[in-house]
One Martini backbone bead per residue (centre of mass of N, CA, C, O) as a GRO file, in nm:
protein
  382
    1ARG     BB    1  12.422  12.105  11.183
    2ALA     BB    2  12.540  11.941  11.416
    3TRP     BB    3  12.711  11.766  11.231
    4GLN     BB    4  12.875  11.993  11.089
    5GLU     BB    5  12.983  12.101  11.390
    6GLY     BB    6  13.049  11.842  11.577
    7LEU     BB    7  12.822  11.777  11.814
    8ILE     BB    8  12.814  11.479  11.716
    9GLN     BB    9  12.916  11.210  11.919
   10PRO     BB   10  13.040  10.943  12.036
   11ARG     BB   11  12.904  10.698  12.280
   12ILE     BB   12  13.115  10.546  12.487
   13PRO     BB   13  13.119  10.310  12.697
   14LEU     BB   14  13.280  10.275  13.010
   15GLU     BB   15  13.122  10.001  13.054
   16ARG     BB   16  13.107   9.642  13.084
   17THR     BB   17  12.908   9.349  13.151
   18GLY     BB   18  12.953   9.075  12.958
   19MET     BB   19  12.704   9.089  12.786
   20THR     BB   20  12.509   8.940  12.516
   21VAL     BB   21  12.361   9.056  12.195
   22ALA     BB   22  12.119   8.965  11.950
   23VAL     BB   23  12.022   9.140  11.657
   24VAL     BB   24  11.742   9.092  11.439
   25GLY     BB   25  11.763   9.348  11.254
   26ALA     BB   26  11.831   9.681  11.075
   27GLY     BB   27  11.613   9.856  11.154
   28PRO     BB   28  11.465  10.081  11.354
   29SER     BB   29  11.426   9.877  11.587
   30GLY     BB   30  11.711   9.748  11.594
   31LEU     BB   31  11.874  10.013  11.628
   32ALA     BB   32  11.740  10.108  11.889
   33ALA     BB   33  11.812   9.860  12.058
   34ALA     BB   34  12.119   9.863  12.016
   35ASP     BB   35  12.175  10.140  12.133
   36GLN     BB   36  12.066  10.093  12.421
   37LEU     BB   37  12.229   9.835  12.495
   38ASN     BB   38  12.507   9.962  12.456
   39GLN     BB   39  12.470  10.192  12.672
   40MET     BB   40  12.435   9.960  12.902
   41GLY     BB   41  12.708   9.763  12.824
   42HIS     BB   42  12.649   9.577  12.601
   43LYS     BB   43  12.714   9.335  12.363
   44VAL     BB   44  12.646   9.412  12.018
   45THR     BB   45  12.483   9.222  11.752
   46VAL     BB   46  12.397   9.276  11.411
   47PHE     BB   47  12.161   9.112  11.197
   48GLU     BB   48  12.158   9.114  10.829
   49ARG     BB   49  12.029   9.005  10.521
   50ALA     BB   50  12.137   9.228  10.387
   51ASP     BB   51  12.401   9.438  10.244
   52ARG     BB   52  12.260   9.658  10.428
   53ILE     BB   53  12.195   9.898  10.657
   54GLY     BB   54  11.825   9.975  10.763
   55GLY     BB   55  11.621   9.850  10.593
   56LEU     BB   56  11.370  10.053  10.505
   57LEU     BB   57  11.564  10.298  10.513
   58MET     BB   58  11.726  10.183  10.265
   59TYR     BB   59  11.504   9.989  10.070
   60GLY     BB   60  11.218  10.156  10.095
   61ILE     BB   61  11.284  10.447  10.127
   62PRO     BB   62  11.320  10.694   9.934
   63ASN     BB   63  11.542  10.946   9.863
   64MET     BB   64  11.328  11.189   9.864
   65LYS     BB   65  11.284  11.117  10.186
   66LEU     BB   66  11.576  10.948  10.228
   67GLU     BB   67  11.891  10.978  10.265
   68LYS     BB   68  12.149  10.742  10.285
   69GLU     BB   69  12.362  10.916  10.433
   70THR     BB   70  12.199  10.936  10.695
   71VAL     BB   71  12.208  10.639  10.768
   72ASP     BB   72  12.517  10.591  10.755
   73ARG     BB   73  12.596  10.796  10.970
   74ARG     BB   74  12.460  10.648  11.208
   75VAL     BB   75  12.586  10.369  11.174
   76ASN     BB   76  12.881  10.460  11.208
   77MET     BB   77  12.842  10.555  11.499
   78LEU     BB   78  12.753  10.285  11.619
   79ARG     BB   79  13.019  10.149  11.549
   80GLU     BB   80  13.200  10.339  11.722
   81GLU     BB   81  13.034  10.249  11.993
   82GLY     BB   82  13.047   9.901  11.945
   83ILE     BB   83  12.881   9.797  11.717
   84GLU     BB   84  12.802   9.504  11.544
   85PHE     BB   85  12.794   9.416  11.191
   86VAL     BB   86  12.595   9.172  10.999
   87THR     BB   87  12.577   9.073  10.678
   88ASN     BB   88  12.415   8.832  10.500
   89ALA     BB   89  12.220   8.734  10.755
   90ASP     BB   90  11.988   8.469  10.743
   91ILE     BB   91  11.799   8.387  10.984
   92GLY     BB   92  11.713   8.041  10.919
   93LYS     BB   93  11.920   7.984  10.675
   94ASN     BB   94  12.251   8.070  10.686
   95VAL     BB   95  12.162   8.095  10.997
   96ASP     BB   96  12.126   7.967  11.299
   97ALA     BB   97  11.935   8.035  11.572
   98SER     BB   98  12.074   7.837  11.772
   99GLU     BB   99  12.351   7.976  11.755
  100LEU     BB  100  12.267   8.236  11.897
  101GLN     BB  101  12.165   8.111  12.160
  102ALA     BB  102  12.453   7.988  12.234
  103ASN     BB  103  12.629   8.284  12.197
  104PHE     BB  104  12.397   8.437  12.356
  105ASP     BB  105  12.212   8.586  12.617
  106ALA     BB  106  12.038   8.735  12.389
  107LEU     BB  107  11.731   8.785  12.180
  108CYS     BB  108  11.644   9.024  11.920
  109LEU     BB  109  11.346   9.073  11.735
  110CYS     BB  110  11.353   9.269  11.407
  111LEU     BB  111  11.183   9.165  11.125
  112GLY     BB  112  10.928   9.264  11.057
  113SER     BB  113  10.677   9.310  10.788
  114THR     BB  114  10.735   9.102  10.487
  115LYS     BB  115  10.460   8.977  10.414
  116PRO     BB  116  10.277   9.006  10.144
  117ARG     BB  117   9.993   9.100   9.992
  118ASP     BB  118   9.809   8.938   9.764
  119LEU     BB  119   9.675   8.873   9.410
  120PRO     BB  120   9.457   8.606   9.331
  121VAL     BB  121   9.458   8.629   8.996
  122PRO     BB  122   9.442   8.615   8.683
  123GLY     BB  123   9.784   8.667   8.578
  124ARG     BB  124   9.989   8.702   8.819
  125GLU     BB  125  10.248   8.555   8.669
  126LEU     BB  126  10.321   8.785   8.512
  127LYS     BB  127  10.525   8.990   8.369
  128GLY     BB  128  10.518   9.300   8.565
  129VAL     BB  129  10.435   9.176   8.847
  130HIS     BB  130  10.475   9.347   9.162
  131PHE     BB  131  10.596   9.412   9.446
  132ALA     BB  132  10.676   9.692   9.606
  133MET     BB  133  10.956   9.596   9.729
  134GLU     BB  134  11.078   9.508   9.464
  135PHE     BB  135  11.075   9.785   9.330
  136LEU     BB  136  11.217   9.962   9.549
  137THR     BB  137  11.473   9.792   9.597
  138ALA     BB  138  11.583   9.793   9.309
  139ASN     BB  139  11.611  10.099   9.294
  140GLN     BB  140  11.803  10.141   9.538
  141LYS     BB  141  12.033   9.957   9.442
  142ARG     BB  142  12.098  10.109   9.185
  143LEU     BB  143  12.165  10.386   9.322
  144LEU     BB  144  12.404  10.250   9.511
  145MET     BB  145  12.555  10.192   9.273
  146THR     BB  146  12.781  10.200   9.055
  147LYS     BB  147  12.824  10.269   8.735
  148GLU     BB  148  12.982  10.003   8.668
  149GLY     BB  149  12.752   9.818   8.822
  150THR     BB  150  12.505   9.886   8.606
  151LEU     BB  151  12.605   9.914   8.329
  152GLU     BB  152  12.549   9.636   8.153
  153SER     BB  153  12.456   9.445   8.373
  154LYS     BB  154  12.327   9.164   8.508
  155TRP     BB  155  12.168   9.294   8.731
  156GLU     BB  156  12.002   9.489   8.557
  157LYS     BB  157  11.872   9.280   8.367
  158ASP     BB  158  11.744   9.086   8.607
  159ASN     BB  159  11.647   9.330   8.842
  160TRP     BB  160  11.557   9.571   8.696
  161ILE     BB  161  11.281   9.800   8.758
  162THR     BB  162  11.109   9.970   8.509
  163ALA     BB  163  10.892  10.270   8.420
  164ALA     BB  164  10.986  10.353   8.154
  165GLY     BB  165  10.730  10.423   7.928
  166LYS     BB  166  10.496  10.327   8.119
  167ASP     BB  167  10.202  10.173   8.225
  168VAL     BB  168  10.112  10.241   8.553
  169ILE     BB  169   9.996  10.028   8.829
  170VAL     BB  170   9.874  10.094   9.156
  171ILE     BB  171   9.789   9.871   9.421
  172GLY     BB  172   9.729  10.074   9.657
  173GLY     BB  173   9.797  10.263   9.926
  174GLY     BB  174   9.968  10.470  10.100
  175ASP     BB  175  10.299  10.517  10.141
  176THR     BB  176  10.397  10.297   9.945
  177GLY     BB  177  10.226  10.378   9.702
  178THR     BB  178  10.344  10.664   9.680
  179ASP     BB  179  10.638  10.572   9.630
  180CYS     BB  180  10.572  10.429   9.361
  181ILE     BB  181  10.477  10.679   9.216
  182GLY     BB  182  10.731  10.858   9.253
  183THR     BB  183  10.926  10.659   9.114
  184SER     BB  184  10.784  10.647   8.838
  185MET     BB  185  10.820  10.946   8.775
  186ARG     BB  186  11.141  10.931   8.779
  187HIS     BB  187  11.131  10.726   8.525
  188ARG     BB  188  10.924  10.825   8.314
  189CYS     BB  189  10.641  10.757   8.276
  190LYS     BB  190  10.356  10.752   8.089
  191SER     BB  191  10.176  10.638   8.333
  192VAL     BB  192   9.964  10.674   8.642
  193THR     BB  193   9.776  10.446   8.852
  194ASN     BB  194   9.548  10.436   9.145
  195PHE     BB  195   9.415  10.177   9.331
  196GLU     BB  196   9.109  10.167   9.531
  197LEU     BB  197   8.872   9.994   9.711
  198MET     BB  198   8.781  10.232   9.850
  199PRO     BB  199   8.640  10.508   9.907
  200GLN     BB  200   8.644  10.827   9.913
  201PRO     BB  201   8.725  11.037  10.130
  202PRO     BB  202   8.644  11.282  10.315
  203MET     BB  203   8.708  11.622  10.368
  204GLU     BB  204   8.581  11.556  10.646
  205ARG     BB  205   8.498  11.459  10.935
  206ALA     BB  206   8.333  11.212  11.064
  207PRO     BB  207   8.132  11.131  11.328
  208ASN     BB  208   8.288  10.831  11.342
  209ASN     BB  209   8.578  11.031  11.353
  210PRO     BB  210   8.706  11.119  11.620
  211TRP     BB  211   8.875  11.260  11.844
  212PRO     BB  212   9.192  11.085  11.845
  213GLN     BB  213   9.160  10.983  11.582
  214TRP     BB  214   9.243  10.917  11.283
  215PRO     BB  215   9.203  11.107  11.004
  216ARG     BB  216   8.955  11.018  10.758
  217VAL     BB  217   9.080  11.197  10.498
  218PHE     BB  218   9.140  11.377  10.238
  219GLY     BB  219   9.456  11.352  10.058
  220VAL     BB  220   9.783  11.492   9.949
  221ASP     BB  221  10.056  11.363   9.826
  222TYR     BB  222  10.345  11.381   9.656
  223GLY     BB  223  10.267  11.184   9.426
  224HIS     BB  224   9.997  11.312   9.350
  225ALA     BB  225  10.108  11.599   9.290
  226GLU     BB  226  10.297  11.516   9.057
  227VAL     BB  227  10.082  11.405   8.867
  228GLN     BB  228   9.914  11.661   8.853
  229ALA     BB  229  10.142  11.841   8.730
  230VAL     BB  230  10.195  11.657   8.468
  231TYR     BB  231   9.880  11.531   8.393
  232GLY     BB  232   9.624  11.690   8.541
  233LYS     BB  233   9.573  11.442   8.757
  234ASP     BB  234   9.458  11.228   8.968
  235PRO     BB  235   9.555  10.884   9.012
  236ARG     BB  236   9.296  10.809   9.163
  237VAL     BB  237   9.092  10.508   9.204
  238TYR     BB  238   8.784  10.427   9.329
  239SER     BB  239   8.605  10.154   9.383
  240VAL     BB  240   8.820   9.912   9.296
  241MET     BB  241   8.880   9.594   9.128
  242THR     BB  242   9.082   9.328   9.046
  243LYS     BB  243   9.031   9.049   8.812
  244GLU     BB  244   9.262   9.077   8.571
  245PHE     BB  245   9.533   8.966   8.381
  246ILE     BB  246   9.693   9.064   8.072
  247GLY     BB  247   9.872   8.907   7.811
  248ASP     BB  248  10.116   8.826   7.604
  249GLU     BB  249  10.305   8.608   7.413
  250GLU     BB  250  10.559   8.656   7.639
  251GLY     BB  251  10.428   8.707   7.940
  252ASN     BB  252  10.332   9.001   7.948
  253VAL     BB  253  10.196   9.262   8.074
  254LYS     BB  254   9.917   9.479   7.918
  255ALA     BB  255   9.666   9.433   8.117
  256LEU     BB  256   9.359   9.516   8.301
  257VAL     BB  257   9.076   9.417   8.503
  258THR     BB  258   8.792   9.585   8.626
  259GLN     BB  259   8.567   9.651   8.915
  260ASP     BB  260   8.322   9.784   9.060
  261VAL     BB  261   8.241   9.896   9.399
  262GLU     BB  262   8.053   9.835   9.700
  263VAL     BB  263   7.978   9.915  10.023
  264THR     BB  264   7.911   9.676  10.272
  265PRO     BB  265   7.860   9.508  10.563
  266GLN     BB  266   8.010   9.252  10.405
  267GLY     BB  267   8.151   9.430  10.200
  268PRO     BB  268   8.272   9.433   9.904
  269LYS     BB  269   8.076   9.481   9.596
  270ALA     BB  270   8.020   9.388   9.290
  271ILE     BB  271   7.945   9.548   8.978
  272GLU     BB  272   7.761   9.480   8.733
  273GLY     BB  273   7.893   9.594   8.422
  274SER     BB  274   8.189   9.750   8.525
  275GLU     BB  275   8.392   9.671   8.333
  276LYS     BB  276   8.757   9.738   8.279
  277GLU     BB  277   9.020   9.829   8.062
  278TRP     BB  278   9.379   9.854   8.124
  279PRO     BB  279   9.669   9.975   8.061
  280CYS     BB  280   9.970   9.754   8.134
  281ASP     BB  281  10.328   9.716   8.203
  282LEU     BB  282  10.306   9.794   8.522
  283CYS     BB  283  10.257   9.623   8.838
  284VAL     BB  284  10.191   9.736   9.176
  285LEU     BB  285  10.181   9.581   9.493
  286SER     BB  286  10.011   9.783   9.767
  287MET     BB  287   9.854   9.591  10.034
  288GLY     BB  288  10.052   9.518  10.237
  289PHE     BB  289  10.112   9.335  10.545
  290LEU     BB  290  10.093   9.038  10.742
  291SER     BB  291  10.395   8.932  10.830
  292PRO     BB  292  10.632   8.757  10.925
  293GLU     BB  293  10.846   8.542  10.846
  294SER     BB  294  10.853   8.192  10.950
  295TYR     BB  295  11.135   8.048  10.979
  296ILE     BB  296  11.237   8.166  11.256
  297VAL     BB  297  10.983   8.105  11.418
  298ASP     BB  298  10.993   7.796  11.378
  299GLU     BB  299  11.277   7.735  11.489
  300LEU     BB  300  11.199   7.870  11.782
  301ALA     BB  301  10.902   7.815  11.864
  302LEU     BB  302  10.699   8.052  11.845
  303ASP     BB  303  10.453   8.238  11.942
  304VAL     BB  304  10.142   8.339  11.795
  305ASP     BB  305   9.904   8.518  11.667
  306GLN     BB  306   9.620   8.561  11.467
  307ARG     BB  307   9.839   8.718  11.254
  308ASN     BB  308  10.140   8.591  11.287
  309ASN     BB  309  10.259   8.732  11.510
  310ILE     BB  310  10.460   8.782  11.757
  311HIS     BB  311  10.425   8.687  12.085
  312ALA     BB  312  10.412   8.998  12.274
  313VAL     BB  313  10.402   9.214  12.523
  314TYR     BB  314  10.357   9.528  12.571
  315GLY     BB  315  10.647   9.627  12.771
  316ASP     BB  316  10.801   9.337  12.758
  317PHE     BB  317  10.874   9.148  12.486
  318ARG     BB  318  10.833   8.859  12.559
  319THR     BB  319  10.849   8.553  12.470
  320SER     BB  320  10.803   8.200  12.482
  321VAL     BB  321  11.118   8.230  12.493
  322GLU     BB  322  11.394   8.222  12.657
  323GLY     BB  323  11.570   8.521  12.578
  324VAL     BB  324  11.335   8.620  12.381
  325PHE     BB  325  11.268   8.903  12.176
  326ALA     BB  326  11.004   9.139  12.056
  327GLY     BB  327  10.982   9.402  11.796
  328GLY     BB  328  10.772   9.577  11.617
  329ASP     BB  329  10.623   9.456  11.334
  330CYS     BB  330  10.651   9.150  11.432
  331ARG     BB  331  10.441   9.223  11.672
  332ARG     BB  332  10.221   9.464  11.569
  333GLY     BB  333  10.265   9.522  11.286
  334GLN     BB  334  10.219   9.728  11.056
  335SER     BB  335  10.390  10.050  11.063
  336LEU     BB  336  10.572  10.294  11.202
  337VAL     BB  337  10.878  10.416  11.271
  338VAL     BB  338  10.812  10.529  11.556
  339TRP     BB  339  10.713  10.254  11.665
  340ALA     BB  340  10.972  10.097  11.620
  341ILE     BB  341  11.145  10.266  11.809
  342ASN     BB  342  10.977  10.232  12.063
  343GLU     BB  343  11.002   9.918  12.074
  344GLY     BB  344  11.309   9.900  12.078
  345ARG     BB  345  11.345  10.046  12.349
  346GLY     BB  346  11.159   9.870  12.522
  347MET     BB  347  11.308   9.604  12.468
  348ALA     BB  348  11.576   9.692  12.594
  349GLU     BB  349  11.473   9.720  12.882
  350SER     BB  350  11.379   9.426  12.916
  351CYS     BB  351  11.650   9.293  12.844
  352ASN     BB  352  11.815   9.423  13.069
  353GLU     BB  353  11.667   9.295  13.305
  354TYR     BB  354  11.741   9.008  13.225
  355LEU     BB  355  12.055   9.040  13.228
  356VAL     BB  356  12.092   9.130  13.519
  357LYS     BB  357  11.971   8.874  13.643
  358LYS     BB  358  12.151   8.667  13.503
  359LYS     BB  359  12.419   8.770  13.622
  360ALA     BB  360  12.343   8.741  13.919
  361ASP     BB  361  12.290   8.436  13.910
  362GLU     BB  362  12.576   8.357  13.809
  363THR     BB  363  12.730   8.475  14.048
  364VAL     BB  364  12.599   8.307  14.271
  365SER     BB  365  12.670   8.032  14.149
  366ALA     BB  366  12.979   8.071  14.150
  367GLN     BB  367  13.009   8.120  14.453
  368SER     BB  368  12.889   7.852  14.545
  369THR     BB  369  13.087   7.667  14.397
  370GLY     BB  370  13.342   7.781  14.538
  371ALA     BB  371  13.263   7.712  14.829
  372PHE     BB  372  13.240   7.402  14.792
  373ALA     BB  373  13.531   7.362  14.695
  374ASN     BB  374  13.669   7.459  14.956
  375LEU     BB  375  13.541   7.253  15.151
  376SER     BB  376  13.648   6.989  15.002
  377SER     BB  377  13.966   7.071  15.064
  378ILE     BB  378  13.913   7.013  15.361
  379SER     BB  379  14.055   6.848  15.609
  380PRO     BB  380  13.997   6.649  15.855
  381ASN     BB  381  14.031   6.680  16.210
  382ILE     BB  382  14.181   6.397  16.392
   0.00000   0.00000   0.00000
């Protein structure tokens, strides 16, 4: 309503510091950092490898949870406030990271955690087996294109992943898995099943899960409720692992084989004789993300932690390289949007401290150089 009544207006900084910052990644962390740094008076340029700004807000979270007009509205305001956005800029591939280091006073990395966890079982290479973000991103891109740009176009033929009329299996739970279920339902899939490796959570908190820990209890998200309403049953199957994908003569997945598991202190253990074959025309792998992709990390020679996330202490956000900061999922690992925003803002504070000191040092250096130059121009009085 505040937007409708014109109460939210651009906040254009009154003064500029003369310092420049490159923010790599235009997801929630990058946008939060860019907003804060811009308000502090620095000139901010955001580089995004996709063709639209927003990161997971644009191409990850489906429209039924976040309308893209909402994202565009905020991005347009940030642009009015003085932030520059550069799309199709994949730093470390088509743009050298060293170029950014040379042309900007500081570099803020908000790369996300985009390397997906794979499922290395026989048949993984079959057509119709996709990572969750491949499925969700293709769907969002299709929805954002014009009618003329999608119908009977080469993009749709080569890149569009449809669940229409198919037996869909989503492997892995969480918010991303639920979004894949909800998207499949909107495609009017024939059926949708969701495999989870762990047992079904209890209906109430277990004694070893006290407050303030996150409650590990059984819940029903929107995707599960929609399947229940249409097909009359919850789509989730617990304590099961995928052993093999089965293909047809043309290399398309047509089924997969699972095996029941039991949880032991050593981890999940397969139960002999519990194999089952499931019809499957489309399988979506939603098993989480491991780390940021390594090419920009390698080019900048950044230190990483034991999980291959960029090493930077929370609250400081400085990496092992001078003038380079990291925040969001690329630093803490896959997490929530609110944490990404929190880290983006914190990183901006730390980066601002660095820039203020850098400018002060440069001013002192310039003054000293000028003073020596004046002294050298004075002729000795003989």
